[in-house]
N, CA, C and O of each residue as an XYZ file, in Angstrom:
532
protein
N       0.843     -1.177      0.000
C       0.000      0.000      0.000
C       0.889      1.240      0.000
O       1.918      1.261      0.674
N       0.508      2.260     -0.738
C       1.315      3.467     -0.901
C       1.547      4.199      0.426
O       2.651      4.676      0.685
N       0.516      4.287      1.260
C       0.654      4.968      2.542
C       1.651      4.241      3.441
O       2.489      4.880      4.077
N       1.569      2.924      3.498
C       2.504      2.140      4.305
C       3.935      2.308      3.813
O       4.861      2.372      4.622
N       4.127      2.379      2.508
C       5.469      2.586      1.952
C       6.021      3.948      2.368
O       7.187      4.060      2.748
N       5.183      4.984      2.295
C       5.617      6.317      2.692
C       5.985      6.344      4.176
O       7.004      6.926      4.549
N       5.170      5.723      5.017
C       5.476      5.664      6.448
C       6.816      4.977      6.682
O       7.621      5.439      7.491
N       7.053      3.893      5.988
C       8.310      3.162      6.143
C       9.500      4.026      5.709
O      10.527      4.050      6.388
N       9.367      4.727      4.593
C      10.441      5.601      4.104
C      10.759      6.716      5.097
O      11.911      7.130      5.226
N       9.730      7.200      5.800
C       9.904      8.310      6.739
C      10.206      7.850      8.161
O      10.366      8.673      9.063
N      10.284      6.547      8.358
C      10.567      6.028      9.691
C       9.401      6.154     10.650
O       9.601      6.258     11.860
N       8.181      6.147     10.122
C       6.978      6.264     10.945
C       6.410      4.874     11.173
O       6.198      4.111     10.231
N       6.167      4.556     12.444
C       5.546      3.272     12.763
C       4.035      3.418     12.583
O       3.391      4.166     13.319
N       3.476      2.715     11.618
C       2.042      2.777     11.334
C       1.399      1.529     11.913
O       1.657      0.412     11.464
N       0.550      1.738     12.927
C      -0.121      0.610     13.569
C      -1.623      0.728     13.381
O      -2.181      1.823     13.445
N      -2.258     -0.375     13.155
C      -3.714     -0.431     13.067
C      -4.245     -1.047     14.356
O      -3.569     -1.857     14.989
N      -5.450     -0.662     14.738
C      -6.052     -1.228     15.939
C      -7.288     -2.027     15.557
O      -7.918     -1.793     14.526
N      -7.611     -2.978     16.427
C      -8.811     -3.785     16.203
C     -10.038     -2.988     16.636
O      -9.959     -2.189     17.569
N     -11.169     -3.199     15.968
C     -12.403     -2.510     16.385
C     -12.783     -2.871     17.824
O     -12.564     -3.995     18.274
N     -13.350     -1.908     18.526
C     -13.847     -2.076     19.893
C     -12.766     -2.524     20.883
O     -13.046     -3.293     21.802
N     -11.547     -2.047     20.695
C     -10.464     -2.305     21.653
C      -9.789     -0.970     21.995
O      -8.680     -0.704     21.532
N     -10.455     -0.127     22.806
C      -9.937      1.220     23.069
C      -8.574      1.235     23.757
O      -7.831      2.207     23.624
N      -8.233      0.172     24.494
C      -6.944      0.163     25.194
C      -5.760      0.154     24.237
O      -4.654      0.528     24.628
N      -5.968     -0.262     23.001
C      -4.852     -0.326     22.055
C      -4.563      1.018     21.398
O      -3.584      1.147     20.663
N      -5.395      2.013     21.650
C      -5.192      3.327     21.041
C      -5.429      4.415     22.088
O      -6.317      5.256     21.942
N      -4.620      4.381     23.143
C      -4.825      5.243     24.300
C      -4.810      6.726     24.012
O      -5.594      7.473     24.598
N      -3.933      7.176     23.120
C      -3.828      8.611     22.847
C      -5.130      9.154     22.240
O      -5.616     10.211     22.643
N      -5.677      8.435     21.286
C      -6.941      8.860     20.667
C      -8.077      8.771     21.678
O      -8.923      9.663     21.745
N      -8.098      7.698     22.462
C      -9.164      7.539     23.449
C      -9.091      8.626     24.519
O     -10.130      9.094     24.984
N      -7.893      9.034     24.915
C      -7.732     10.110     25.889
C      -8.284     11.414     25.317
O      -8.992     12.149     26.006
N      -7.956     11.700     24.052
C      -8.475     12.915     23.418
C     -10.003     12.860     23.347
O     -10.677     13.837     23.674
N     -10.546     11.721     22.923
C     -12.004     11.581     22.847
C     -12.646     11.750     24.222
O     -13.725     12.332     24.336
N     -11.983     11.240     25.271
C     -12.491     11.408     26.632
C     -12.507     12.862     27.056
O     -13.441     13.306     27.724
N     -11.481     13.606     26.674
C     -11.435     15.032     27.006
C     -12.553     15.789     26.297
O     -13.191     16.662     26.885
N     -12.785     15.453     25.041
C     -13.892     16.084     24.306
C     -15.218     15.731     24.977
O     -16.087     16.590     25.124
N     -15.377     14.469     25.385
C     -16.608     14.050     26.062
C     -16.803     14.841     27.352
O     -17.929     15.221     27.675
N     -15.718     15.097     28.098
C     -15.818     15.895     29.325
C     -16.284     17.313     29.028
O     -17.120     17.856     29.750
N     -15.753     17.914     27.975
C     -16.187     19.264     27.587
C     -17.680     19.247     27.264
O     -18.420     20.139     27.681
N     -18.114     18.244     26.531
C     -19.527     18.165     26.150
C     -20.432     17.932     27.358
O     -21.546     18.454     27.406
N     -19.959     17.149     28.340
C     -20.768     16.854     29.525
C     -20.883     18.043     30.471
O     -21.888     18.181     31.168
N     -19.875     18.896     30.504
C     -19.841     19.967     31.501
C     -20.346     21.307     30.982
O     -20.287     22.301     31.705
N     -20.830     21.358     29.772
C     -21.305     22.622     29.205
C     -22.719     22.469     28.664
O     -23.111     21.403     28.189
N     -23.467     23.549     28.746
C     -24.785     23.607     28.115
C     -24.646     24.501     26.901
O     -24.044     25.573     26.974
N     -25.188     24.071     25.813
C     -25.055     24.803     24.555
C     -26.405     25.359     24.142
O     -27.432     24.690     24.257
N     -26.386     26.595     23.657
C     -27.612     27.248     23.209
C     -27.978     26.868     21.785
O     -29.132     26.997     21.377
N     -26.996     26.401     21.034
C     -27.244     26.059     19.635
C     -26.140     25.128     19.147
O     -25.137     24.911     19.826
N     -26.349     24.596     17.974
C     -25.336     23.758     17.335
C     -24.067     24.567     17.087
O     -22.957     24.066     17.267
N     -24.238     25.823     16.672
C     -23.092     26.691     16.401
C     -22.302     26.970     17.676
O     -21.073     27.033     17.650
N     -23.010     27.137     18.788
C     -22.365     27.352     20.079
C     -21.495     26.139     20.439
O     -20.355     26.295     20.876
N     -22.036     24.945     20.252
C     -21.275     23.726     20.523
C     -20.071     23.627     19.587
O     -18.971     23.285     20.024
N     -20.272     23.920     18.318
C     -19.186     23.842     17.344
C     -18.056     24.807     17.700
O     -16.884     24.437     17.625
N     -18.390     26.036     18.084
C     -17.368     27.017     18.460
C     -16.609     26.580     19.712
O     -15.395     26.765     19.801
N     -17.324     26.002     20.678
C     -16.670     25.496     21.889
C     -15.683     24.395     21.546
O     -14.563     24.381     22.057
N     -16.089     23.474     20.687
C     -15.192     22.385     20.291
C     -13.997     22.905     19.499
O     -12.879     22.422     19.681
N     -14.217     23.876     18.631
C     -13.099     24.458     17.878
C     -12.100     25.134     18.811
O     -10.890     25.026     18.615
N     -12.612     25.839     19.836
C     -11.707     26.466     20.807
C     -10.924     25.407     21.577
O      -9.736     25.587     21.846
N     -11.589     24.295     21.936
C     -10.883     23.240     22.666
C      -9.808     22.595     21.790
O      -8.706     22.328     22.269
N     -10.105     22.345     20.539
C      -9.111     21.759     19.633
C      -7.909     22.695     19.499
O      -6.768     22.234     19.479
N      -8.152     24.001     19.408
C      -7.042     24.964     19.346
C      -6.229     24.919     20.635
O      -4.999     24.929     20.593
N      -6.902     24.871     21.769
C      -6.228     24.758     23.056
C      -5.372     23.495     23.100
O      -4.207     23.544     23.497
N      -5.939     22.381     22.697
C      -5.239     21.090     22.715
C      -4.015     21.121     21.799
O      -2.934     20.693     22.203
N      -4.168     21.611     20.600
C      -3.073     21.593     19.624
C      -1.963     22.581     19.936
O      -0.803     22.327     19.610
N      -2.297     23.711     20.565
C      -1.316     24.777     20.749
C      -0.796     24.929     22.168
O       0.260     25.530     22.366
N      -1.505     24.402     23.166
C      -1.133     24.710     24.545
C      -0.914     23.507     25.458
O      -0.240     23.651     26.479
N      -1.443     22.343     25.147
C      -1.342     21.210     26.068
C      -0.234     20.245     25.649
O      -0.377     19.543     24.648
N       0.874     20.200     26.406
C       1.955     19.264     26.076
C       1.481     17.815     26.194
O       0.664     17.490     27.055
N       1.991     16.964     25.334
C       1.604     15.554     25.291
C       2.815     14.685     25.603
O       3.886     14.882     25.030
N       2.651     13.728     26.503
C       3.778     12.856     26.851
C       4.235     12.047     25.644
O       5.427     11.773     25.504
N       3.316     11.664     24.777
C       3.687     10.896     23.577
C       4.533     11.724     22.615
O       5.200     11.173     21.740
N       4.507     13.044     22.775
C       5.294     13.944     21.921
C       6.470     14.541     22.695
O       6.951     15.626     22.368
N       6.927     13.823     23.723
C       8.071     14.253     24.550
C       7.816     15.620     25.183
O       8.672     16.504     25.153
N       6.630     15.773     25.752
C       6.200     16.998     26.440
C       6.112     18.214     25.530
O       6.210     19.348     25.999
N       5.931     17.991     24.248
C       5.674     19.076     23.298
C       4.179     19.140     23.025
O       3.458     18.160     23.216
N       3.725     20.299     22.577
C       2.349     20.385     22.099
C       2.318     19.814     20.681
O       3.367     19.715     20.044
N       1.149     19.437     20.172
C       1.095     18.978     18.785
C       1.658     19.997     17.797
O       2.321     19.609     16.834
N       1.411     21.291     18.011
C       1.949     22.308     17.104
C       3.470     22.364     17.193
O       4.141     22.485     16.167
N       4.024     22.279     18.396
C       5.479     22.267     18.544
C       6.080     21.060     17.832
O       7.093     21.181     17.144
N       5.452     19.892     17.999
C       5.952     18.680     17.351
C       5.897     18.816     15.834
O       6.806     18.369     15.135
N       4.827     19.436     15.321
C       4.731     19.624     13.874
C       5.825     20.564     13.377
O       6.412     20.329     12.321
N       6.100     21.625     14.130
C       7.158     22.552     13.728
C       8.526     21.866     13.744
O       9.356     22.108     12.868
N       8.754     21.018     14.734
C      10.013     20.272     14.786
C      10.113     19.309     13.600
O      11.180     19.156     13.006
N       9.004     18.670     13.266
C       8.976     17.760     12.117
C       9.236     18.546     10.836
O       9.933     18.068      9.940
N       8.678     19.750     10.750
C       8.894     20.597      9.578
C      10.378     20.918      9.408
O      10.890     20.918      8.289
N      11.063     21.190     10.508
C      12.483     21.527     10.422
C      13.306     20.384      9.843
O      14.285     20.622      9.135
N      12.918     19.147     10.138
C      13.694     18.015      9.625
C      13.141     17.436      8.320
O      13.846     16.698      7.632
N      11.893     17.760      7.969
C      11.256     17.219      6.757
C      10.458     18.296      6.018
O       9.273     18.085      5.759
N      11.049     19.431      5.669
C      10.272     20.524      5.058
C       9.635     20.154      3.724
O       8.631     20.752      3.335
N      10.195     19.190      3.025
C       9.658     18.796      1.717
C       8.282     18.144      1.815
O       7.598     18.006      0.801
N       7.862     17.741      3.011
C       6.560     17.092      3.190
C       5.418     18.087      3.402
O       4.252     17.693      3.423
N       5.741     19.354      3.558
C       4.742     20.363      3.902
C       4.409     21.243      2.705
O       5.291     21.638      1.943
N       3.125     21.542      2.549
C       2.689     22.504      1.540
C       2.796     23.928      2.060
O       3.003     24.863      1.286
N       2.654     24.097      3.384
C       2.732     25.411      4.014
C       3.683     25.334      5.198
O       3.827     24.287      5.829
N       4.321     26.444      5.486
C       5.238     26.517      6.614
C       4.436     26.746      7.900
O       3.648     27.690      7.954
N       4.605     25.923      8.931
C       3.790     26.038     10.151
C       4.329     27.048     11.158
O       4.486     26.718     12.334
N       4.612     28.264     10.721
C       5.094     29.291     11.641
C       4.076     30.413     11.746
O       3.042     30.399     11.079
N       4.382     31.376     12.586
C       3.464     32.468     12.908
C       2.174     31.943     13.515
O       1.097     32.502     13.310
N       2.306     30.865     14.261
C       1.199     30.295     15.020
C       1.726     30.041     16.429
O       2.930     29.852     16.600
N       0.863     30.032     17.437
C       1.355     29.742     18.779
C       2.060     28.394     18.798
O       1.626     27.455     18.130
N       3.111     28.295     19.536
C       3.837     27.035     19.621
C       5.271     27.274     20.010
O       5.557     28.200     20.769
N       6.180     26.465     19.513
C       7.554     26.505     20.008
C       8.297     27.776     19.639
O       9.239     28.133     20.347
N       7.935     28.483     18.575
C       8.663     29.706     18.244
C       8.037     30.942     18.887
O       8.705     31.968     19.016
N       6.785     30.864     19.287
C       6.148     31.961     20.020
C       5.272     31.345     21.098
O       4.219     30.786     20.791
N       5.685     31.438     22.342
C       4.894     30.873     23.439
C       4.398     31.996     24.324
O       5.193     32.781     24.841
N       3.108     32.076     24.500
C       2.517     33.086     25.363
C       1.490     32.400     26.253
O       0.485     31.897     25.751
N       1.722     32.369     27.580
C       0.674     31.841     28.449
C      -0.602     32.650     28.230
O      -0.540     33.865     28.045
N      -1.730     32.000     28.250
C      -2.966     32.713     27.959
C      -4.134     32.072     28.678
O      -4.004     31.004     29.277
N      -5.254     32.722     28.612
C      -6.486     32.219     29.202
C      -7.491     32.033     28.080
O      -7.735     32.955     27.301
N      -8.075     30.849     27.995
C      -9.098     30.549     26.999
C     -10.420     30.319     27.707
O     -10.470     29.640     28.732
N     -11.476     30.875     27.172
C     -12.810     30.499     27.618
C     -13.261     29.365     26.726
O     -13.146     29.453     25.504
N     -13.772     28.301     27.321
C     -14.265     27.202     26.504
C     -15.594     27.546     25.852
O     -15.896     27.061     24.762
N     -16.372     28.360     26.497
C     -17.668     28.732     25.944
C     -17.799     30.245     26.050
O     -17.659     30.803     27.138
N     -18.064     30.905     24.946
C     -18.064     32.368     24.905
C     -19.007     32.984     25.936
O     -18.666     33.996     26.549
N     -20.173     32.402     26.136
C     -21.152     32.990     27.048
C     -20.996     32.495     28.482
O     -21.744     32.931     29.357
N     -20.062     31.611     28.745
C     -19.906     30.992     30.057
C     -18.757     31.648     30.807
O     -17.629     31.156     30.761
N     -19.028     32.760     31.501
C     -17.960     33.496     32.170
C     -17.353     32.795     33.378
O     -16.171     33.022     33.633
N     -18.069     31.948     34.159
C     -17.403     31.380     35.325
C     -16.396     30.272     35.021
O     -15.638     29.889     35.913
N     -16.359     29.754     33.825
C     -15.457     28.641     33.533
C     -14.388     29.064     32.544
O     -14.677     29.358     31.384
N     -13.173     29.091     33.006
C     -12.031     29.430     32.172
C     -11.011     28.306     32.268
O     -10.970     27.561     33.247
N     -10.207     28.203     31.252
C      -9.037     27.326     31.321
C      -7.830     28.235     31.303
O      -7.669     29.038     30.384
N      -6.974     28.118     32.313
C      -5.752     28.915     32.354
C      -4.620     28.026     31.880
O      -4.442     26.909     32.366
N      -3.868     28.527     30.940
C      -2.760     27.773     30.384
C      -1.474     28.488     30.748
O      -1.375     29.708     30.614
N      -0.503     27.742     31.202
C       0.779     28.346     31.528
C       1.854     27.288     31.647
O       1.612     26.109     31.390
N       3.026     27.709     32.032
C       4.132     26.776     32.195
C       4.115     26.211     33.608
O       3.465     26.755     34.500
N       4.836     25.114     33.799
C       5.003     24.552     35.125
C       4.157     23.320     35.333
O       3.608     22.755     34.388
N       4.057     22.912     36.586
C       3.368     21.664     36.908
C       1.877     21.733     36.614
O       1.289     20.742     36.182
N       1.254     22.892     36.840
C      -0.183     23.026     36.593
C      -0.398     23.559     35.184
O      -0.652     24.748     34.996
N      -0.296     22.688     34.210
C      -0.397     23.131     32.825
C      -1.792     23.604     32.463
O      -1.949     24.487     31.619
N      -2.799     23.030     33.089
C      -4.143     23.539     32.849
C      -5.027     23.214     34.050
O      -4.899     22.153     34.661
N      -5.896     24.110     34.367
C      -6.870     23.873     35.416
C      -8.001     24.888     35.286
O      -7.859     25.934     34.653
N      -9.119     24.547     35.903
C     -10.272     25.446     35.840
C     -10.129     26.542     36.880
O      -9.652     26.304     37.990
N     -10.539     27.724     36.517
C     -10.600     28.850     37.440
C     -12.039     29.304     37.547
O     -12.782     29.273     36.566
N     -12.426     29.718     38.714
C     -13.755     30.306     38.894
C     -13.563     31.694     39.487
O     -13.332     31.825     40.689
N     -13.656     32.747     38.648
C     -13.423     34.110     39.148
C     -14.466     34.544     40.169
O     -14.403     35.663     40.678
């Protein structure tokens, strides 16, 4: 298969998982669990409200939350590092986005109309936690 050949050429381990065996794909299941938590803890006024909340969470996840599977880098930082060693694989340069070349601790609201629930992102042991002003 062409995709498997490309993975092999790039030194990427491509693994498939069996259906209904979540333990074999922990990273994806952890992400899905986090999304489920966001959905359980928020009330949405509309489909668009839910969509915007999920888009904000995905941005938070990709740009601010370090992942142990990525050696404590965020997904954006890992992509930028991959770009530095494999620029020929990219159609666009992944710079001028939050990540390893520009890091700014920030506060994200998960839901625009929900003022009591914020996620504070910063460096150190408490990478993320809820604040109630």
